[in-house]
C-alpha positions in Angstrom: 85.7 -16.0 193.0 85.8 -19.3 191.8 85.0 -21.9 194.4 83.4 -19.2 196.9 80.9 -18.1 193.9 80.0 -21.9 193.4 79.2 -22.2 197.1 77.2 -19.2 197.3 75.0 -20.1 194.6 74.5 -23.7 196.0 73.5 -22.4 199.2 71.3 -19.7 197.9 69.4 -22.3 195.8 68.5 -24.1 199.1 64.6 -23.8 199.5 65.0 -22.6 203.1 67.5 -19.8 202.2 66.1 -16.1 201.8 69.5 -14.4 201.6 73.2 -14.9 201.4 75.5 -11.8 201.4 79.3 -11.3 201.2 80.7 -9.8 204.3 83.9 -8.8 205.8 87.4 -7.8 204.2 86.1 -9.3 200.9 83.0 -7.1 200.6 84.9 -4.2 201.9 87.7 -4.4 199.1 90.5 -4.8 201.9 91.4 -8.5 201.8 94.5 -10.3 201.1 94.9 -13.1 198.8 94.3 -15.3 202.0 91.5 -13.6 203.3 88.4 -15.9 204.1 84.9 -15.6 202.0 82.5 -14.8 204.8 79.0 -15.1 204.1 75.9 -14.0 206.2 73.1 -16.8 205.6 69.6 -15.9 206.4 67.1 -19.2 206.3 63.9 -19.6 207.5 64.7 -23.2 208.7 68.1 -23.4 210.3 67.7 -26.7 211.4 67.0 -27.9 207.8 69.8 -25.8 206.2 72.3 -27.1 208.8 71.4 -30.6 208.2 71.8 -30.2 204.5 74.9 -28.3 204.5 77.3 -31.4 204.4 75.6 -32.7 201.3 75.6 -29.1 199.6 79.1 -28.8 199.7 80.4 -32.3 199.3 80.7 -32.0 195.5 83.5 -29.5 196.0 85.3 -32.0 198.3 86.2 -29.6 201.2 89.5 -30.4 203.0 87.7 -29.5 206.2 83.9 -28.8 207.0 83.0 -28.0 210.7 80.6 -26.1 213.0 82.5 -23.1 214.6 83.2 -24.1 218.1 83.9 -20.6 219.6 81.9 -18.2 217.4 78.8 -16.0 218.9 76.8 -17.2 216.0 76.2 -20.4 214.2 79.0 -20.8 211.5 80.0 -23.7 209.1 83.5 -23.2 208.3 85.1 -24.9 205.1 88.5 -25.1 203.6 89.1 -26.1 200.0 92.3 -26.7 198.1 94.2 -23.6 197.5 93.9 -23.1 200.3 90.4 -21.3 200.1 88.7 -20.7 203.5 84.6 -20.0 203.1 82.7 -19.3 206.3 79.0 -19.6 206.2 77.6 -17.5 209.1 74.2 -17.4 210.5 73.9 -14.0 212.1 70.4 -14.9 213.6 71.4 -18.0 215.2 73.3 -17.0 218.6 75.3 -19.7 220.4 77.7 -20.3 223.2 81.2 -21.0 223.0 82.3 -24.8 223.4 84.6 -25.6 226.3 88.3 -26.7 225.4 88.5 -30.0 223.5 89.2 -33.2 225.2 91.9 -35.2 223.4 91.2 -38.7 222.4 90.9 -41.2 219.8 87.4 -40.1 218.8 88.4 -36.3 218.8 91.8 -36.0 217.4 90.7 -35.8 213.8 88.2 -32.9 214.6 91.0 -31.1 216.5 93.1 -31.2 213.6 90.5 -29.7 211.5 90.0 -26.8 214.2 93.8 -26.3 214.5 94.6 -25.7 211.0 91.3 -23.7 210.2 92.4 -21.4 213.1 95.9 -21.3 211.9 94.8 -20.2 208.2 92.6 -17.4 209.7 95.4 -16.3 211.9 97.8 -16.3 208.8 95.4 -13.8 207.1 95.2 -11.9 210.3 99.1 -11.6 210.2 99.2 -10.5 206.8 96.9 -7.5 208.1 99.4 -6.7 210.6 97.1 -7.5 213.5 99.9 -8.5 215.9 97.7 -8.2 219.0 94.9 -10.1 217.6 97.3 -12.8 216.6 98.9 -12.9 219.9 95.2 -12.9 221.8 94.2 -15.7 219.6 97.5 -17.9 220.1 96.5 -17.8 223.9 92.9 -18.8 223.1 94.4 -21.4 220.9 96.4 -22.6 223.6 93.8 -23.0 226.1 91.2 -24.7 223.7 93.5 -27.1 221.4 97.2 -27.1 222.7 96.8 -27.6 226.4 94.3 -30.6 225.9 97.1 -32.1 223.8 99.3 -31.7 226.6 101.4 -28.5 225.4 101.3 -26.5 228.6 103.6 -23.3 227.3 101.8 -20.6 225.2 103.6 -20.2 221.9 104.5 -16.5 220.9 104.4 -17.1 217.2 102.2 -19.1 214.7 105.3 -21.3 213.8 105.8 -22.3 217.2 102.2 -23.0 217.8 102.3 -25.3 214.4 105.5 -27.0 215.6 104.2 -27.7 219.1 100.9 -28.8 217.8 102.4 -31.3 215.3 104.4 -33.0 217.9 101.8 -33.2 220.4 99.5 -34.7 217.7 102.0 -37.0 216.3 102.6 -38.4 219.9 98.9 -38.8 220.3 98.6 -40.8 217.0 101.3 -43.2 218.1 99.2 -43.8 221.3 96.0 -44.2 219.7 97.5 -46.2 216.8 96.0 -43.4 214.3 97.0 -41.9 211.1 95.1 -38.7 210.2 95.1 -37.2 206.6 97.9 -34.5 206.1 96.3 -33.0 203.4 94.8 -30.0 205.3 98.4 -29.4 207.0 100.1 -29.6 203.6 98.0 -26.8 202.5 98.1 -24.7 205.4 101.7 -25.1 207.1 103.6 -23.5 204.2 101.5 -20.4 204.8 102.3 -20.5 208.6 106.0 -20.8 208.2 106.3 -18.4 205.0 106.3 -14.5 206.0 107.1 -12.0 203.6 110.0 -9.8 204.4 109.6 -7.4 207.3 106.4 -9.0 208.3 106.8 -10.2 212.0 104.6 -12.8 213.8 
């Protein structure tokens, strides 16, 4: 399990956490090598564990660490080199989806993390042959990330989503005189572009 096991132990050691349980395809034994490590976390004080999470995971230097903007429950989404995606979900903490992003110099880095996290998750769904799910999520991604960046066509594939995203992001970087880290992109993009023989987008 590697880093996922380490993160599980660190979260379980927090004084407000009563339980942490592996769920999803990893628990069912149906995972691909790119499947998320999904954990349900039960805590007596969500506010406290939420505020402590960045420090708890910092020793493993995540490439991305963000709260899920679109989930039905609170979720802290992590990506580590590999890439390895670990999602800490709090099923007892319901929430509403955020509206689409507003692109600007203060949000571009967070949008970048959101795009690559979403893309990595969709690569795993594609590996499972979930074509309809991928197409539906690309429509949703278009609304929440690509349109705010100025991309008005809905990409039919993950590859095209990445191409449109990178062009739009680079254009805004130049406008805002920013340069975001490419470490997360370098981890995820090769997986987006690579498809085993016979696997359609």
